[in-house]
PyMOL CGO cylinders between C-alpha atoms (Angstrom):
from pymol import cmd
from pymol.cgo import CYLINDER

trace = [
    CYLINDER, 6.67, 28.91, -14.56, 6.96, 27.62, -18.11, 0.3, 1, 1, 1, 1, 1, 1,
    CYLINDER, 6.96, 27.62, -18.11, 3.87, 27.07, -20.25, 0.3, 1, 1, 1, 1, 1, 1,
    CYLINDER, 3.87, 27.07, -20.25, 4.36, 23.29, -20.30, 0.3, 1, 1, 1, 1, 1, 1,
    CYLINDER, 4.36, 23.29, -20.30, 4.60, 23.17, -16.50, 0.3, 1, 1, 1, 1, 1, 1,
    CYLINDER, 4.60, 23.17, -16.50, 1.47, 25.31, -16.14, 0.3, 1, 1, 1, 1, 1, 1,
    CYLINDER, 1.47, 25.31, -16.14, -0.38, 22.90, -18.42, 0.3, 1, 1, 1, 1, 1, 1,
    CYLINDER, -0.38, 22.90, -18.42, 0.76, 19.90, -16.36, 0.3, 1, 1, 1, 1, 1, 1,
    CYLINDER, 0.76, 19.90, -16.36, -0.48, 21.56, -13.17, 0.3, 1, 1, 1, 1, 1, 1,
    CYLINDER, -0.48, 21.56, -13.17, -3.79, 22.61, -14.73, 0.3, 1, 1, 1, 1, 1, 1,
    CYLINDER, -3.79, 22.61, -14.73, -4.31, 19.11, -16.12, 0.3, 1, 1, 1, 1, 1, 1,
    CYLINDER, -4.31, 19.11, -16.12, -3.51, 17.63, -12.71, 0.3, 1, 1, 1, 1, 1, 1,
    CYLINDER, -3.51, 17.63, -12.71, -5.94, 19.97, -10.96, 0.3, 1, 1, 1, 1, 1, 1,
    CYLINDER, -5.94, 19.97, -10.96, -8.67, 19.19, -13.48, 0.3, 1, 1, 1, 1, 1, 1,
    CYLINDER, -8.67, 19.19, -13.48, -7.91, 15.50, -13.04, 0.3, 1, 1, 1, 1, 1, 1,
    CYLINDER, -7.91, 15.50, -13.04, -9.25, 15.68, -9.49, 0.3, 1, 1, 1, 1, 1, 1,
    CYLINDER, -9.25, 15.68, -9.49, -12.68, 15.47, -11.12, 0.3, 1, 1, 1, 1, 1, 1,
    CYLINDER, -12.68, 15.47, -11.12, -12.00, 11.77, -11.58, 0.3, 1, 1, 1, 1, 1, 1,
    CYLINDER, -12.00, 11.77, -11.58, -10.35, 11.14, -8.22, 0.3, 1, 1, 1, 1, 1, 1,
    CYLINDER, -10.35, 11.14, -8.22, -10.90, 7.63, -6.90, 0.3, 1, 1, 1, 1, 1, 1,
    CYLINDER, -10.90, 7.63, -6.90, -13.59, 7.11, -4.28, 0.3, 1, 1, 1, 1, 1, 1,
    CYLINDER, -13.59, 7.11, -4.28, -14.65, 3.86, -2.75, 0.3, 1, 1, 1, 1, 1, 1,
    CYLINDER, -14.65, 3.86, -2.75, -18.34, 4.19, -3.42, 0.3, 1, 1, 1, 1, 1, 1,
    CYLINDER, -18.34, 4.19, -3.42, -20.81, 2.61, -1.00, 0.3, 1, 1, 1, 1, 1, 1,
    CYLINDER, -20.81, 2.61, -1.00, -21.97, 0.26, -3.76, 0.3, 1, 1, 1, 1, 1, 1,
    CYLINDER, -21.97, 0.26, -3.76, -18.50, -1.26, -4.18, 0.3, 1, 1, 1, 1, 1, 1,
    CYLINDER, -18.50, -1.26, -4.18, -17.99, -2.10, -0.50, 0.3, 1, 1, 1, 1, 1, 1,
    CYLINDER, -17.99, -2.10, -0.50, -18.41, -5.89, -0.16, 0.3, 1, 1, 1, 1, 1, 1,
    CYLINDER, -18.41, -5.89, -0.16, -21.33, -6.99, 1.97, 0.3, 1, 1, 1, 1, 1, 1,
    CYLINDER, -21.33, -6.99, 1.97, -19.45, -10.07, 3.20, 0.3, 1, 1, 1, 1, 1, 1,
    CYLINDER, -19.45, -10.07, 3.20, -16.71, -10.67, 5.74, 0.3, 1, 1, 1, 1, 1, 1,
    CYLINDER, -16.71, -10.67, 5.74, -13.17, -10.59, 4.37, 0.3, 1, 1, 1, 1, 1, 1,
    CYLINDER, -13.17, -10.59, 4.37, -9.79, -11.90, 5.42, 0.3, 1, 1, 1, 1, 1, 1,
    CYLINDER, -9.79, -11.90, 5.42, -6.94, -9.42, 5.86, 0.3, 1, 1, 1, 1, 1, 1,
    CYLINDER, -6.94, -9.42, 5.86, -5.39, -10.21, 2.45, 0.3, 1, 1, 1, 1, 1, 1,
    CYLINDER, -5.39, -10.21, 2.45, -8.72, -9.53, 0.80, 0.3, 1, 1, 1, 1, 1, 1,
    CYLINDER, -8.72, -9.53, 0.80, -9.03, -6.21, 2.63, 0.3, 1, 1, 1, 1, 1, 1,
    CYLINDER, -9.03, -6.21, 2.63, -5.58, -5.01, 1.53, 0.3, 1, 1, 1, 1, 1, 1,
    CYLINDER, -5.58, -5.01, 1.53, -6.22, -6.13, -2.06, 0.3, 1, 1, 1, 1, 1, 1,
    CYLINDER, -6.22, -6.13, -2.06, -9.56, -4.35, -2.14, 0.3, 1, 1, 1, 1, 1, 1,
    CYLINDER, -9.56, -4.35, -2.14, -8.07, -1.08, -0.88, 0.3, 1, 1, 1, 1, 1, 1,
    CYLINDER, -8.07, -1.08, -0.88, -5.05, -1.32, -3.18, 0.3, 1, 1, 1, 1, 1, 1,
    CYLINDER, -5.05, -1.32, -3.18, -7.26, -1.93, -6.21, 0.3, 1, 1, 1, 1, 1, 1,
    CYLINDER, -7.26, -1.93, -6.21, -9.85, 0.76, -5.58, 0.3, 1, 1, 1, 1, 1, 1,
    CYLINDER, -9.85, 0.76, -5.58, -7.42, 3.49, -4.51, 0.3, 1, 1, 1, 1, 1, 1,
    CYLINDER, -7.42, 3.49, -4.51, -4.60, 2.77, -6.96, 0.3, 1, 1, 1, 1, 1, 1,
    CYLINDER, -4.60, 2.77, -6.96, -4.67, 6.28, -8.42, 0.3, 1, 1, 1, 1, 1, 1,
    CYLINDER, -4.67, 6.28, -8.42, -4.00, 7.75, -4.95, 0.3, 1, 1, 1, 1, 1, 1,
    CYLINDER, -4.00, 7.75, -4.95, -0.51, 6.26, -4.85, 0.3, 1, 1, 1, 1, 1, 1,
    CYLINDER, -0.51, 6.26, -4.85, 2.39, 8.65, -5.16, 0.3, 1, 1, 1, 1, 1, 1,
    CYLINDER, 2.39, 8.65, -5.16, 4.70, 5.91, -6.42, 0.3, 1, 1, 1, 1, 1, 1,
    CYLINDER, 4.70, 5.91, -6.42, 3.73, 2.62, -8.13, 0.3, 1, 1, 1, 1, 1, 1,
    CYLINDER, 3.73, 2.62, -8.13, 5.25, 0.50, -5.33, 0.3, 1, 1, 1, 1, 1, 1,
    CYLINDER, 5.25, 0.50, -5.33, 3.35, 2.31, -2.57, 0.3, 1, 1, 1, 1, 1, 1,
    CYLINDER, 3.35, 2.31, -2.57, 0.86, 0.32, -0.55, 0.3, 1, 1, 1, 1, 1, 1,
    CYLINDER, 0.86, 0.32, -0.55, -2.51, 1.79, 0.33, 0.3, 1, 1, 1, 1, 1, 1,
    CYLINDER, -2.51, 1.79, 0.33, -2.96, -0.49, 3.31, 0.3, 1, 1, 1, 1, 1, 1,
    CYLINDER, -2.96, -0.49, 3.31, -0.74, -3.22, 4.76, 0.3, 1, 1, 1, 1, 1, 1,
    CYLINDER, -0.74, -3.22, 4.76, -1.22, -6.03, 7.27, 0.3, 1, 1, 1, 1, 1, 1,
    CYLINDER, -1.22, -6.03, 7.27, 1.05, -4.16, 9.69, 0.3, 1, 1, 1, 1, 1, 1,
    CYLINDER, 1.05, -4.16, 9.69, -1.12, -1.04, 9.44, 0.3, 1, 1, 1, 1, 1, 1,
    CYLINDER, -1.12, -1.04, 9.44, -4.30, -3.00, 10.10, 0.3, 1, 1, 1, 1, 1, 1,
    CYLINDER, -4.30, -3.00, 10.10, -2.73, -4.75, 13.09, 0.3, 1, 1, 1, 1, 1, 1,
    CYLINDER, -2.73, -4.75, 13.09, -1.55, -1.41, 14.48, 0.3, 1, 1, 1, 1, 1, 1,
    CYLINDER, -1.55, -1.41, 14.48, -4.98, 0.16, 14.00, 0.3, 1, 1, 1, 1, 1, 1,
    CYLINDER, -4.98, 0.16, 14.00, -6.54, -2.75, 15.90, 0.3, 1, 1, 1, 1, 1, 1,
    CYLINDER, -6.54, -2.75, 15.90, -3.88, -2.59, 18.62, 0.3, 1, 1, 1, 1, 1, 1,
    CYLINDER, -3.88, -2.59, 18.62, -4.43, 1.15, 19.07, 0.3, 1, 1, 1, 1, 1, 1,
    CYLINDER, -4.43, 1.15, 19.07, -8.22, 0.83, 19.19, 0.3, 1, 1, 1, 1, 1, 1,
    CYLINDER, -8.22, 0.83, 19.19, -9.01, 2.51, 15.88, 0.3, 1, 1, 1, 1, 1, 1,
    CYLINDER, -9.01, 2.51, 15.88, -10.98, -0.50, 14.72, 0.3, 1, 1, 1, 1, 1, 1,
    CYLINDER, -10.98, -0.50, 14.72, -12.44, -3.45, 16.66, 0.3, 1, 1, 1, 1, 1, 1,
    CYLINDER, -12.44, -3.45, 16.66, -10.63, -6.81, 16.45, 0.3, 1, 1, 1, 1, 1, 1,
    CYLINDER, -10.63, -6.81, 16.45, -11.67, -9.17, 13.64, 0.3, 1, 1, 1, 1, 1, 1,
    CYLINDER, -11.67, -9.17, 13.64, -13.93, -12.12, 14.36, 0.3, 1, 1, 1, 1, 1, 1,
    CYLINDER, -13.93, -12.12, 14.36, -12.18, -15.42, 13.60, 0.3, 1, 1, 1, 1, 1, 1,
    CYLINDER, -12.18, -15.42, 13.60, -9.66, -13.49, 11.47, 0.3, 1, 1, 1, 1, 1, 1,
    CYLINDER, -9.66, -13.49, 11.47, -12.41, -12.00, 9.32, 0.3, 1, 1, 1, 1, 1, 1,
    CYLINDER, -12.41, -12.00, 9.32, -13.26, -8.33, 8.93, 0.3, 1, 1, 1, 1, 1, 1,
    CYLINDER, -13.26, -8.33, 8.93, -16.83, -7.15, 8.39, 0.3, 1, 1, 1, 1, 1, 1,
    CYLINDER, -16.83, -7.15, 8.39, -18.19, -4.49, 6.09, 0.3, 1, 1, 1, 1, 1, 1,
    CYLINDER, -18.19, -4.49, 6.09, -18.15, -2.13, 9.08, 0.3, 1, 1, 1, 1, 1, 1,
    CYLINDER, -18.15, -2.13, 9.08, -14.46, -2.83, 9.64, 0.3, 1, 1, 1, 1, 1, 1,
    CYLINDER, -14.46, -2.83, 9.64, -13.73, -1.89, 6.04, 0.3, 1, 1, 1, 1, 1, 1,
    CYLINDER, -13.73, -1.89, 6.04, -15.71, 1.35, 6.26, 0.3, 1, 1, 1, 1, 1, 1,
    CYLINDER, -15.71, 1.35, 6.26, -13.78, 2.37, 9.38, 0.3, 1, 1, 1, 1, 1, 1,
    CYLINDER, -13.78, 2.37, 9.38, -10.49, 1.54, 7.64, 0.3, 1, 1, 1, 1, 1, 1,
    CYLINDER, -10.49, 1.54, 7.64, -11.46, 3.79, 4.73, 0.3, 1, 1, 1, 1, 1, 1,
    CYLINDER, -11.46, 3.79, 4.73, -12.08, 6.69, 7.12, 0.3, 1, 1, 1, 1, 1, 1,
    CYLINDER, -12.08, 6.69, 7.12, -8.73, 6.02, 8.80, 0.3, 1, 1, 1, 1, 1, 1,
    CYLINDER, -8.73, 6.02, 8.80, -6.96, 5.94, 5.42, 0.3, 1, 1, 1, 1, 1, 1,
    CYLINDER, -6.96, 5.94, 5.42, -8.14, 9.43, 4.50, 0.3, 1, 1, 1, 1, 1, 1,
    CYLINDER, -8.14, 9.43, 4.50, -7.17, 10.88, 7.89, 0.3, 1, 1, 1, 1, 1, 1,
    CYLINDER, -7.17, 10.88, 7.89, -3.82, 9.22, 8.56, 0.3, 1, 1, 1, 1, 1, 1,
    CYLINDER, -3.82, 9.22, 8.56, -1.71, 11.58, 6.43, 0.3, 1, 1, 1, 1, 1, 1,
    CYLINDER, -1.71, 11.58, 6.43, -2.57, 14.70, 8.43, 0.3, 1, 1, 1, 1, 1, 1,
    CYLINDER, -2.57, 14.70, 8.43, -3.80, 13.55, 11.84, 0.3, 1, 1, 1, 1, 1, 1,
    CYLINDER, -3.80, 13.55, 11.84, -2.12, 11.67, 14.67, 0.3, 1, 1, 1, 1, 1, 1,
    CYLINDER, -2.12, 11.67, 14.67, -3.22, 8.17, 15.62, 0.3, 1, 1, 1, 1, 1, 1,
    CYLINDER, -3.22, 8.17, 15.62, -4.62, 9.55, 18.89, 0.3, 1, 1, 1, 1, 1, 1,
    CYLINDER, -4.62, 9.55, 18.89, -6.71, 12.17, 17.06, 0.3, 1, 1, 1, 1, 1, 1,
    CYLINDER, -6.71, 12.17, 17.06, -8.02, 9.60, 14.60, 0.3, 1, 1, 1, 1, 1, 1,
    CYLINDER, -8.02, 9.60, 14.60, -8.95, 7.34, 17.50, 0.3, 1, 1, 1, 1, 1, 1,
    CYLINDER, -8.95, 7.34, 17.50, -10.79, 10.25, 19.13, 0.3, 1, 1, 1, 1, 1, 1,
    CYLINDER, -10.79, 10.25, 19.13, -12.79, 10.82, 15.95, 0.3, 1, 1, 1, 1, 1, 1,
    CYLINDER, -12.79, 10.82, 15.95, -13.45, 7.16, 15.16, 0.3, 1, 1, 1, 1, 1, 1,
    CYLINDER, -13.45, 7.16, 15.16, -14.15, 5.80, 18.65, 0.3, 1, 1, 1, 1, 1, 1,
    CYLINDER, -14.15, 5.80, 18.65, -17.66, 7.32, 19.01, 0.3, 1, 1, 1, 1, 1, 1,
    CYLINDER, -17.66, 7.32, 19.01, -18.45, 6.03, 15.52, 0.3, 1, 1, 1, 1, 1, 1,
    CYLINDER, -18.45, 6.03, 15.52, -17.49, 2.52, 16.60, 0.3, 1, 1, 1, 1, 1, 1,
    CYLINDER, -17.49, 2.52, 16.60, -19.27, 2.74, 19.95, 0.3, 1, 1, 1, 1, 1, 1,
    CYLINDER, -19.27, 2.74, 19.95, -22.54, 3.98, 18.45, 0.3, 1, 1, 1, 1, 1, 1,
    CYLINDER, -22.54, 3.98, 18.45, -22.79, 2.50, 14.98, 0.3, 1, 1, 1, 1, 1, 1,
    CYLINDER, -22.79, 2.50, 14.98, -20.55, -0.58, 14.66, 0.3, 1, 1, 1, 1, 1, 1,
    CYLINDER, -20.55, -0.58, 14.66, -22.81, -3.65, 14.31, 0.3, 1, 1, 1, 1, 1, 1,
    CYLINDER, -22.81, -3.65, 14.31, -25.80, -1.53, 15.26, 0.3, 1, 1, 1, 1, 1, 1,
    CYLINDER, -25.80, -1.53, 15.26, -28.87, -3.66, 16.02, 0.3, 1, 1, 1, 1, 1, 1,
    CYLINDER, -28.87, -3.66, 16.02, -31.57, -1.05, 16.63, 0.3, 1, 1, 1, 1, 1, 1,
    CYLINDER, -31.57, -1.05, 16.63, -33.50, 1.03, 14.10, 0.3, 1, 1, 1, 1, 1, 1,
    CYLINDER, -33.50, 1.03, 14.10, -31.06, 3.96, 13.99, 0.3, 1, 1, 1, 1, 1, 1,
    CYLINDER, -31.06, 3.96, 13.99, -28.77, 5.01, 11.15, 0.3, 1, 1, 1, 1, 1, 1,
    CYLINDER, -28.77, 5.01, 11.15, -26.17, 2.42, 10.14, 0.3, 1, 1, 1, 1, 1, 1,
    CYLINDER, -26.17, 2.42, 10.14, -22.45, 2.87, 9.53, 0.3, 1, 1, 1, 1, 1, 1,
    CYLINDER, -22.45, 2.87, 9.53, -23.03, 2.13, 5.84, 0.3, 1, 1, 1, 1, 1, 1,
    CYLINDER, -23.03, 2.13, 5.84, -25.66, 4.86, 5.62, 0.3, 1, 1, 1, 1, 1, 1,
    CYLINDER, -25.66, 4.86, 5.62, -23.28, 7.30, 7.33, 0.3, 1, 1, 1, 1, 1, 1,
    CYLINDER, -23.28, 7.30, 7.33, -20.55, 6.43, 4.83, 0.3, 1, 1, 1, 1, 1, 1,
    CYLINDER, -20.55, 6.43, 4.83, -22.99, 6.82, 1.95, 0.3, 1, 1, 1, 1, 1, 1,
    CYLINDER, -22.99, 6.82, 1.95, -24.04, 10.28, 3.15, 0.3, 1, 1, 1, 1, 1, 1,
    CYLINDER, -24.04, 10.28, 3.15, -20.44, 11.45, 3.70, 0.3, 1, 1, 1, 1, 1, 1,
    CYLINDER, -20.44, 11.45, 3.70, -19.40, 10.23, 0.24, 0.3, 1, 1, 1, 1, 1, 1,
    CYLINDER, -19.40, 10.23, 0.24, -22.14, 12.35, -1.28, 0.3, 1, 1, 1, 1, 1, 1,
    CYLINDER, -22.14, 12.35, -1.28, -21.06, 15.40, 0.71, 0.3, 1, 1, 1, 1, 1, 1,
    CYLINDER, -21.06, 15.40, 0.71, -17.41, 14.95, -0.29, 0.3, 1, 1, 1, 1, 1, 1,
    CYLINDER, -17.41, 14.95, -0.29, -18.14, 14.51, -3.99, 0.3, 1, 1, 1, 1, 1, 1,
    CYLINDER, -18.14, 14.51, -3.99, -20.11, 17.73, -3.96, 0.3, 1, 1, 1, 1, 1, 1,
    CYLINDER, -20.11, 17.73, -3.96, -16.95, 19.53, -2.78, 0.3, 1, 1, 1, 1, 1, 1,
    CYLINDER, -16.95, 19.53, -2.78, -14.76, 18.50, -5.73, 0.3, 1, 1, 1, 1, 1, 1,
    CYLINDER, -14.76, 18.50, -5.73, -15.77, 21.34, -8.07, 0.3, 1, 1, 1, 1, 1, 1,
    CYLINDER, -15.77, 21.34, -8.07, -15.33, 24.09, -5.41, 0.3, 1, 1, 1, 1, 1, 1,
    CYLINDER, -15.33, 24.09, -5.41, -11.93, 22.61, -4.50, 0.3, 1, 1, 1, 1, 1, 1,
    CYLINDER, -11.93, 22.61, -4.50, -10.80, 22.63, -8.14, 0.3, 1, 1, 1, 1, 1, 1,
    CYLINDER, -10.80, 22.63, -8.14, -11.99, 26.22, -8.50, 0.3, 1, 1, 1, 1, 1, 1,
    CYLINDER, -11.99, 26.22, -8.50, -10.02, 27.21, -5.40, 0.3, 1, 1, 1, 1, 1, 1,
    CYLINDER, -10.02, 27.21, -5.40, -6.88, 25.43, -6.66, 0.3, 1, 1, 1, 1, 1, 1,
    CYLINDER, -6.88, 25.43, -6.66, -7.07, 27.24, -9.98, 0.3, 1, 1, 1, 1, 1, 1,
    CYLINDER, -7.07, 27.24, -9.98, -7.48, 30.54, -8.14, 0.3, 1, 1, 1, 1, 1, 1,
    CYLINDER, -7.48, 30.54, -8.14, -4.45, 29.87, -5.95, 0.3, 1, 1, 1, 1, 1, 1,
    CYLINDER, -4.45, 29.87, -5.95, -2.35, 28.90, -8.96, 0.3, 1, 1, 1, 1, 1, 1,
    CYLINDER, -2.35, 28.90, -8.96, -3.31, 32.14, -10.70, 0.3, 1, 1, 1, 1, 1, 1,
    CYLINDER, -3.31, 32.14, -10.70, -2.39, 34.14, -7.59, 0.3, 1, 1, 1, 1, 1, 1,
    CYLINDER, -2.39, 34.14, -7.59, 1.01, 32.45, -7.34, 0.3, 1, 1, 1, 1, 1, 1,
    CYLINDER, 1.01, 32.45, -7.34, 1.79, 33.06, -11.02, 0.3, 1, 1, 1, 1, 1, 1,
    CYLINDER, 1.79, 33.06, -11.02, 0.85, 36.74, -10.78, 0.3, 1, 1, 1, 1, 1, 1,
    CYLINDER, 0.85, 36.74, -10.78, 2.87, 37.29, -7.59, 0.3, 1, 1, 1, 1, 1, 1,
    CYLINDER, 2.87, 37.29, -7.59, 6.21, 36.65, -9.31, 0.3, 1, 1, 1, 1, 1, 1,
    CYLINDER, 6.21, 36.65, -9.31, 5.36, 37.40, -12.93, 0.3, 1, 1, 1, 1, 1, 1,
    CYLINDER, 5.36, 37.40, -12.93, 7.87, 40.28, -13.07, 0.3, 1, 1, 1, 1, 1, 1,
    CYLINDER, 7.87, 40.28, -13.07, 10.77, 38.40, -11.43, 0.3, 1, 1, 1, 1, 1, 1,
    CYLINDER, 10.77, 38.40, -11.43, 13.87, 37.47, -13.40, 0.3, 1, 1, 1, 1, 1, 1,
    CYLINDER, 13.87, 37.47, -13.40, 13.20, 34.37, -15.50, 0.3, 1, 1, 1, 1, 1, 1,
    CYLINDER, 13.20, 34.37, -15.50, 15.93, 32.36, -13.76, 0.3, 1, 1, 1, 1, 1, 1,
    CYLINDER, 15.93, 32.36, -13.76, 14.12, 32.71, -10.42, 0.3, 1, 1, 1, 1, 1, 1,
    CYLINDER, 14.12, 32.71, -10.42, 10.53, 32.93, -11.59, 0.3, 1, 1, 1, 1, 1, 1,
    CYLINDER, 10.53, 32.93, -11.59, 9.77, 29.22, -11.97, 0.3, 1, 1, 1, 1, 1, 1,
    CYLINDER, 9.77, 29.22, -11.97, 10.93, 28.26, -8.49, 0.3, 1, 1, 1, 1, 1, 1,
    CYLINDER, 10.93, 28.26, -8.49, 9.27, 31.24, -6.76, 0.3, 1, 1, 1, 1, 1, 1,
    CYLINDER, 9.27, 31.24, -6.76, 5.93, 30.72, -8.48, 0.3, 1, 1, 1, 1, 1, 1,
    CYLINDER, 5.93, 30.72, -8.48, 5.96, 27.04, -7.59, 0.3, 1, 1, 1, 1, 1, 1,
    CYLINDER, 5.96, 27.04, -7.59, 6.99, 27.78, -4.02, 0.3, 1, 1, 1, 1, 1, 1,
    CYLINDER, 6.99, 27.78, -4.02, 4.27, 30.44, -3.69, 0.3, 1, 1, 1, 1, 1, 1,
    CYLINDER, 4.27, 30.44, -3.69, 1.66, 27.94, -4.93, 0.3, 1, 1, 1, 1, 1, 1,
    CYLINDER, 1.66, 27.94, -4.93, 2.88, 25.37, -2.39, 0.3, 1, 1, 1, 1, 1, 1,
    CYLINDER, 2.88, 25.37, -2.39, 2.67, 27.96, 0.40, 0.3, 1, 1, 1, 1, 1, 1,
    CYLINDER, 2.67, 27.96, 0.40, -0.90, 28.85, -0.54, 0.3, 1, 1, 1, 1, 1, 1,
    CYLINDER, -0.90, 28.85, -0.54, -1.81, 25.17, -0.44, 0.3, 1, 1, 1, 1, 1, 1,
    CYLINDER, -1.81, 25.17, -0.44, 0.04, 24.77, 2.86, 0.3, 1, 1, 1, 1, 1, 1,
    CYLINDER, 0.04, 24.77, 2.86, -1.75, 27.58, 4.68, 0.3, 1, 1, 1, 1, 1, 1,
    CYLINDER, -1.75, 27.58, 4.68, -5.06, 26.05, 3.64, 0.3, 1, 1, 1, 1, 1, 1,
    CYLINDER, -5.06, 26.05, 3.64, -4.01, 22.65, 5.02, 0.3, 1, 1, 1, 1, 1, 1,
    CYLINDER, -4.01, 22.65, 5.02, -2.57, 24.25, 8.19, 0.3, 1, 1, 1, 1, 1, 1,
    CYLINDER, -2.57, 24.25, 8.19, -5.72, 26.22, 9.02, 0.3, 1, 1, 1, 1, 1, 1,
    CYLINDER, -5.72, 26.22, 9.02, -8.02, 23.27, 8.38, 0.3, 1, 1, 1, 1, 1, 1,
    CYLINDER, -8.02, 23.27, 8.38, -5.79, 20.93, 10.38, 0.3, 1, 1, 1, 1, 1, 1,
    CYLINDER, -5.79, 20.93, 10.38, -5.95, 23.35, 13.33, 0.3, 1, 1, 1, 1, 1, 1,
    CYLINDER, -5.95, 23.35, 13.33, -9.74, 23.37, 13.11, 0.3, 1, 1, 1, 1, 1, 1,
    CYLINDER, -9.74, 23.37, 13.11, -9.94, 19.57, 12.88, 0.3, 1, 1, 1, 1, 1, 1,
    CYLINDER, -9.94, 19.57, 12.88, -7.71, 19.20, 15.96, 0.3, 1, 1, 1, 1, 1, 1,
    CYLINDER, -7.71, 19.20, 15.96, -9.91, 21.65, 17.87, 0.3, 1, 1, 1, 1, 1, 1,
    CYLINDER, -9.91, 21.65, 17.87, -13.02, 19.68, 16.91, 0.3, 1, 1, 1, 1, 1, 1,
    CYLINDER, -13.02, 19.68, 16.91, -11.26, 16.43, 17.89, 0.3, 1, 1, 1, 1, 1, 1,
    CYLINDER, -11.26, 16.43, 17.89, -10.60, 17.89, 21.34, 0.3, 1, 1, 1, 1, 1, 1,
    CYLINDER, -10.60, 17.89, 21.34, -14.27, 18.80, 21.68, 0.3, 1, 1, 1, 1, 1, 1,
    CYLINDER, -14.27, 18.80, 21.68, -15.34, 15.30, 20.65, 0.3, 1, 1, 1, 1, 1, 1,
    CYLINDER, -15.34, 15.30, 20.65, -12.86, 13.79, 23.13, 0.3, 1, 1, 1, 1, 1, 1,
    CYLINDER, -12.86, 13.79, 23.13, -14.31, 15.89, 25.95, 0.3, 1, 1, 1, 1, 1, 1,
    CYLINDER, -14.31, 15.89, 25.95, -17.90, 15.03, 25.09, 0.3, 1, 1, 1, 1, 1, 1,
    CYLINDER, -17.90, 15.03, 25.09, -17.16, 11.34, 24.61, 0.3, 1, 1, 1, 1, 1, 1,
    CYLINDER, -17.16, 11.34, 24.61, -15.16, 11.14, 27.84, 0.3, 1, 1, 1, 1, 1, 1,
    CYLINDER, -15.16, 11.14, 27.84, -15.18, 14.23, 30.14, 0.3, 1, 1, 1, 1, 1, 1,
    CYLINDER, -15.18, 14.23, 30.14, -11.93, 13.00, 31.73, 0.3, 1, 1, 1, 1, 1, 1,
    CYLINDER, -11.93, 13.00, 31.73, -10.21, 14.02, 28.48, 0.3, 1, 1, 1, 1, 1, 1,
    CYLINDER, -10.21, 14.02, 28.48, -10.94, 17.71, 29.03, 0.3, 1, 1, 1, 1, 1, 1,
    CYLINDER, -10.94, 17.71, 29.03, -7.96, 19.87, 28.11, 0.3, 1, 1, 1, 1, 1, 1,
    CYLINDER, -7.96, 19.87, 28.11, -6.74, 22.35, 30.71, 0.3, 1, 1, 1, 1, 1, 1,
]
cmd.load_cgo(trace, "trace")
């Protein structure tokens, strides 16, 4: 891997320190129409786009999430703060989990905490706590990425220059992939456990 490419990767990895989060303070405390929801998400997660024309959230997505039971229906075409918080959770899970698994994970959240009227913890407080936990993981993640990059570069350092760049990049991708694969397996296992506890009829044979 050429020096310039290494620098780009290192800069990109370090850039995760400033990754966009929708902080609890920025979540509107008023009901919003669908267009306002999509605009809010597109504005606050702009840096997460792979391509400039990508959409973070579309009307079709929201309608599908409602149809599939991931979020409750809007009230008079308006979505509450709780709707938006659920949509944020769905956004972060949709790239690596199936709709059915996301529903399994989100459904108990909706049943217990959506529009909660008693004295228990609120959905906003849950989101606030999880945001804090996730932010605390950024530095360890960056450290792990740098370690994996170093491992990939060392693995093919003595290979012919014509092949070295591709093999080092591919090795780095594989190291990232095994991490995603293992964690995805664990998440799916936990989703099955939640499904069984939430509804014993869902028990896997």
